[in-house]
C-alpha positions as CSV (number, residue, x, y, z in Angstrom):
1,M,-23.7,-270.9,-161.2
2,R,-23.3,-267.1,-160.4
3,A,-19.7,-266.3,-159.7
4,A,-17.9,-263.1,-158.8
5,I,-14.2,-262.1,-158.6
6,S,-13.3,-259.2,-156.3
7,I,-10.1,-257.3,-157.1
8,E,-9.3,-253.8,-156.7
9,S,-7.7,-253.1,-160.1
10,F,-9.0,-255.3,-163.0
11,R,-6.6,-255.3,-166.0
12,P,-4.6,-257.6,-168.1
13,G,-0.8,-257.5,-167.6
14,P,2.4,-259.4,-167.9
15,G,2.1,-260.8,-164.4
16,G,0.8,-260.3,-160.8
17,V,-2.6,-260.9,-159.2
18,E,-4.3,-258.6,-161.6
19,A,-3.1,-260.5,-164.7
20,A,-4.2,-263.8,-163.0
21,A,-7.6,-262.5,-162.2
22,F,-8.1,-261.3,-165.7
23,A,-7.1,-264.6,-167.2
24,L,-9.4,-266.5,-164.9
25,A,-12.3,-264.1,-165.8
26,A,-11.5,-264.6,-169.5
27,E,-11.6,-268.5,-169.1
28,L,-14.7,-268.4,-167.0
29,G,-16.4,-266.2,-169.6
30,R,-15.4,-268.7,-172.3
31,R,-17.1,-271.4,-170.3
32,A,-20.3,-269.4,-170.0
33,V,-20.1,-269.0,-166.2
34,S,-22.3,-266.0,-165.1
35,L,-19.3,-263.9,-163.9
36,T,-19.2,-260.4,-162.3
37,V,-16.1,-258.7,-161.5
38,L,-16.2,-256.5,-158.6
39,C,-13.4,-253.8,-158.8
40,R,-12.6,-250.2,-158.0
41,E,-11.2,-249.6,-161.5
42,A,-11.0,-251.5,-164.8
43,V,-8.4,-250.1,-167.4
44,S,-9.5,-252.2,-170.5
45,E,-12.6,-253.8,-171.9
46,P,-13.6,-256.9,-170.1
47,P,-13.4,-260.4,-171.7
48,P,-16.5,-261.6,-173.6
49,G,-19.2,-262.9,-171.2
50,V,-17.7,-260.9,-168.1
51,I,-19.7,-258.2,-166.4
52,V,-17.6,-255.5,-164.7
53,Q,-19.1,-253.7,-161.8
54,R,-17.0,-250.7,-160.9
55,L,-17.3,-249.8,-157.2
56,G,-15.3,-246.5,-157.3
57,G,-13.7,-245.2,-154.2
58,P,-10.7,-243.1,-153.3
59,K,-7.5,-243.3,-155.3
60,F,-5.3,-241.8,-152.7
61,W,-3.7,-243.0,-149.4
62,Q,-3.5,-246.8,-149.7
63,P,-4.9,-247.9,-146.3
64,L,-8.1,-245.8,-146.9
65,R,-8.4,-247.0,-150.5
66,V,-8.3,-250.7,-149.6
67,Q,-10.5,-250.3,-146.6
68,A,-13.2,-248.5,-148.8
69,F,-12.9,-251.1,-151.5
70,S,-13.1,-254.0,-149.2
71,R,-16.3,-252.6,-147.6
72,R,-17.9,-251.8,-151.1
73,A,-16.9,-255.3,-152.5
74,A,-18.4,-257.1,-149.4
75,L,-21.6,-255.2,-149.7
76,S,-21.8,-255.7,-153.4
77,A,-21.0,-259.5,-153.0
78,E,-23.7,-259.8,-150.5
79,A,-26.4,-258.0,-152.6
80,G,-25.5,-259.9,-155.7
81,G,-26.5,-263.2,-154.3
82,F,-23.5,-265.0,-155.9
83,D,-22.9,-268.8,-155.5
84,V,-19.1,-268.1,-155.0
85,V,-16.9,-265.1,-154.7
86,Q,-13.1,-265.3,-155.1
């Protein structure tokens, strides 16, 4: 199975959606699932077995940043041919 996680900022942390996505990616990597993380930025090394695809985009004005990331992530998810995207 080929899976992807789409999250604007991929990083570990004490809480929040970013920390949950990082923990999920780490567990899926341990289970040898083919996992790609689609993100605007990643602030640390990915867990073993996890591929990070940085999509870039603006860092200013939150509405533009979110819209640009959403478009890039949708295009990347479609092009990636994943079985599941979260």
